[in-house]
C-alpha positions in Angstrom: -52.8 22.0 -0.1 -49.2 22.0 0.9 -47.2 19.5 3.0 -44.9 20.8 5.6 -42.4 19.2 8.0 -41.6 20.6 11.4 -38.3 20.5 13.2 -39.1 17.2 14.9 -39.6 15.6 11.5 -43.3 15.1 11.8 -45.2 15.8 8.6 -48.6 17.5 8.5 -50.8 19.3 6.0 -51.5 23.0 5.8 -54.3 24.1 3.4 -54.5 27.3 1.6 -58.1 28.3 1.8 -61.7 27.6 3.0 -61.9 24.4 4.9 -58.3 23.9 4.1 -57.3 26.3 6.8 -58.7 24.1 9.5 -55.6 22.2 10.4 -53.7 25.4 11.1 -56.7 26.8 13.0 -56.7 23.7 15.2 -53.0 24.1 15.9 -53.6 27.7 17.2 -56.4 26.3 19.3 -54.1 23.7 20.7 -51.6 26.5 21.7 -54.4 28.5 23.3 -55.6 25.5 25.4 -52.0 24.8 26.5 -51.4 28.4 27.6 -54.7 28.5 29.5 -54.0 25.3 31.3 -50.5 26.5 32.2 -51.8 29.8 33.6 -54.5 28.1 35.6 -52.0 25.6 36.9 -49.6 28.3 38.0 -52.3 30.2 39.9 -53.6 27.1 41.6 -50.1 25.9 42.6 -49.1 29.1 44.2 -52.3 30.7 45.6 -54.4 27.9 47.0 -53.5 25.1 49.4 -50.2 23.4 50.3 -51.3 20.1 48.8 -52.2 21.9 45.6 -48.7 23.4 45.4 -47.3 19.8 45.5 -49.5 18.0 43.1 -50.9 20.6 40.6 -47.9 21.0 38.3 -47.2 17.2 37.8 -50.9 16.4 37.3 -51.2 19.3 34.8 -48.2 18.1 32.9 -49.6 14.6 32.5 -53.0 16.0 31.5 -51.4 18.2 28.8 -49.4 15.2 27.5 -52.4 13.0 27.2 -54.5 15.8 25.7 -52.0 16.8 23.0 -51.3 13.1 22.2 -55.0 12.8 21.5 -54.8 16.0 19.4 -52.2 14.3 17.2 -48.8 15.3 18.5 -46.2 12.6 17.9 -43.6 11.4 20.4 -40.8 13.1 18.4 -42.8 16.4 18.5 -42.9 16.1 22.3 -39.2 15.3 22.6 -40.0 11.8 23.9 -39.0 9.6 20.9 -36.6 6.7 21.8 -34.6 7.3 18.7 -33.3 10.6 20.2 -32.4 9.2 23.7 -28.7 8.6 22.9 -28.1 12.1 21.5 -30.1 13.6 24.3 -28.1 11.8 26.9 -24.8 13.0 25.4 -26.0 16.6 25.5 -27.3 16.0 29.1 -23.9 14.9 30.3 -22.2 17.9 28.8 -24.7 20.4 30.2 -24.7 18.9 33.7 -20.9 18.8 33.8 -20.6 22.4 32.8 -23.3 23.7 35.3 -22.0 21.6 38.3 -18.5 23.0 37.7 -19.8 26.6 37.6 -21.9 26.0 40.7 -19.0 24.5 42.6 -16.8 27.5 41.7 -19.5 30.0 42.6 -20.0 28.3 46.0 -16.3 28.4 46.7 -15.6 32.0 45.8 -16.1 34.6 48.7 -17.6 37.1 46.2 -20.4 34.8 45.1 -21.0 32.6 48.2 -23.7 34.9 49.6 -25.9 34.3 46.6 -26.2 30.6 47.6 -27.5 31.4 51.1 -31.1 30.7 50.5 -33.0 30.1 53.7 -35.0 27.1 52.4 -31.8 25.1 51.9 -30.2 25.8 55.3 -30.0 22.1 56.2 -28.2 19.4 54.3 -30.9 16.8 54.8 -33.5 19.3 53.5 -31.4 20.1 50.5 -30.9 16.4 49.7 -34.6 15.7 49.8 -35.3 18.8 47.7 -32.6 18.1 45.1 -33.2 14.3 44.7 -37.0 14.1 45.1 -38.9 17.4 45.3 -37.1 19.3 42.5 -37.1 16.5 39.9 -40.6 15.2 40.5 -42.4 18.5 41.4 -40.5 21.0 39.2 -38.0 19.8 36.7 -39.7 16.9 34.9 -43.2 18.4 34.9 -42.0 21.8 33.7 -39.9 20.4 30.9 -42.7 18.1 29.9 -45.1 21.0 29.8 -42.8 23.7 28.2 -40.2 22.0 26.1 -42.5 19.1 25.4 -46.1 20.1 25.0 -45.9 23.8 24.5 -42.8 23.5 22.2 -44.6 20.8 20.1 -47.7 22.9 19.7 -45.8 26.1 18.9 -43.6 24.3 16.4 -46.5 23.4 14.2 -47.3 27.1 13.4 -44.2 29.1 14.4 -40.8 29.6 13.0 -37.8 28.5 15.1 -37.5 32.1 16.3 -41.1 32.2 17.3 -40.8 28.9 19.2 -37.7 30.3 21.1 -39.3 33.7 21.8 -42.8 32.5 22.8 -41.7 29.5 24.8 -39.0 31.3 26.7 -41.3 34.3 27.5 -43.9 32.0 28.8 -41.3 30.2 30.9 -40.1 33.5 32.4 -43.6 34.6 33.2 -44.3 31.2 34.8 -41.8 32.1 37.5 -43.5 35.4 38.7 -45.5 33.8 41.5 -42.6 31.7 42.7 -40.4 34.8 42.9 -42.6 36.9 45.2 -40.4 36.2 48.2 -37.1 35.8 46.4 -35.2 38.7 47.9 -36.5 38.3 51.4 -35.2 34.7 51.5 -31.8 35.3 49.9 -29.1 37.4 51.7 -27.0 37.9 48.5 -29.9 39.2 46.5 -31.4 41.3 49.3 -28.1 43.0 49.9 -28.0 44.2 46.2 -31.7 44.7 45.3 -32.8 45.8 48.8 -35.9 44.9 50.8 -39.4 46.1 50.7 -41.7 46.5 47.7 -39.0 47.9 45.4 -36.6 45.0 46.2 -39.4 42.5 45.6 -40.3 44.0 42.2 -36.7 44.0 41.2 -36.3 40.4 42.4 -39.3 39.3 40.3 -38.1 41.1 37.2 -34.6 39.6 37.6 -36.2 36.1 38.1 -38.3 36.5 34.9 -35.4 37.6 32.8 -33.1 34.9 34.2 -35.6 32.1 33.7 -36.6 33.3 30.3 -32.9 33.2 29.4 -32.7 29.7 30.9 -35.7 28.8 28.8 -33.8 29.8 25.7 -31.0 27.5 26.6 -33.4 24.7 27.4 -35.1 25.2 24.1 -31.8 25.1 22.2 -30.9 21.8 23.9 -34.4 20.4 23.1 -34.1 21.3 19.4 -30.4 20.4 19.1 -30.8 17.0 20.7 -34.4 16.2 19.7 -35.0 15.0 23.3 -36.3 16.2 26.6 -33.4 14.4 28.4 -31.0 17.2 27.8 -33.1 20.1 29.1 -34.3 18.0 32.0 -30.7 17.3 33.0 -29.7 21.0 32.7 -32.8 22.1 34.6 -32.0 19.7 37.4 -28.3 20.7 37.5 -29.3 24.4 37.9 -31.9 23.7 40.6 -30.7 20.5 42.3 -27.0 21.2 42.3 -27.8 24.8 43.4 -29.8 23.5 46.4 -26.9 21.2 47.5 -24.4 24.0 47.1 -26.6 26.3 49.2 -26.7 23.7 52.0 -23.0 23.3 51.9 -22.4 27.0 52.0 -24.8 27.4 55.0 -23.1 24.5 56.8 -19.5 25.7 56.2 -20.4 29.3 57.0 -22.1 28.4 60.4 -19.3 26.0 61.2 
């Protein structure tokens, strides 16, 4: 039997034969369960009722947290240890400042302004509700808890750092397929480049998967670098929430 330590500092045992392989087998089982729950959650959230789309992801994130805690994942493995809050907060401030600056510049430049003209954020009041309530509670916090918390923690017990980055980011990219089905039809900037119809929709979905997988890599880096979910949550909100506010401002100033 050997004793190993993962990136979060949690120590666990890995046996070398017979019954001794059970801890590692259990870790793979945990990963499989998390993936199945995430796939089911995504399908329910996007292809059933409106109420399901609101509540399913937050509920699933809490269920996964409770389940993996019972399976032995520690708070540090989940990115929720208080001893990493200060470091996570410092990374969070830096990430948010950088993204908000880039978003502000993009919304101000004539070349990139059309990309902010998403129909769902055409009103300032709607964008405020979305950025301050809907996006944090329905999207950012549950997704980070599920992906950079639970999935990251389970992967980290059996995978190398590269494996955690690759598998977690790929899953995060695929997670956004369903939410990207109407991406080009609701964004004037994207539709002007990718076109409409089925081809434009496919290209939009592919672009969304690649972009969100790339974002997942950055979120994972922040999670591992800071040891806390605070940093990826902050960056995730800055990308979505600040983007929503910028879209509303662009719509308002364009119409005015």
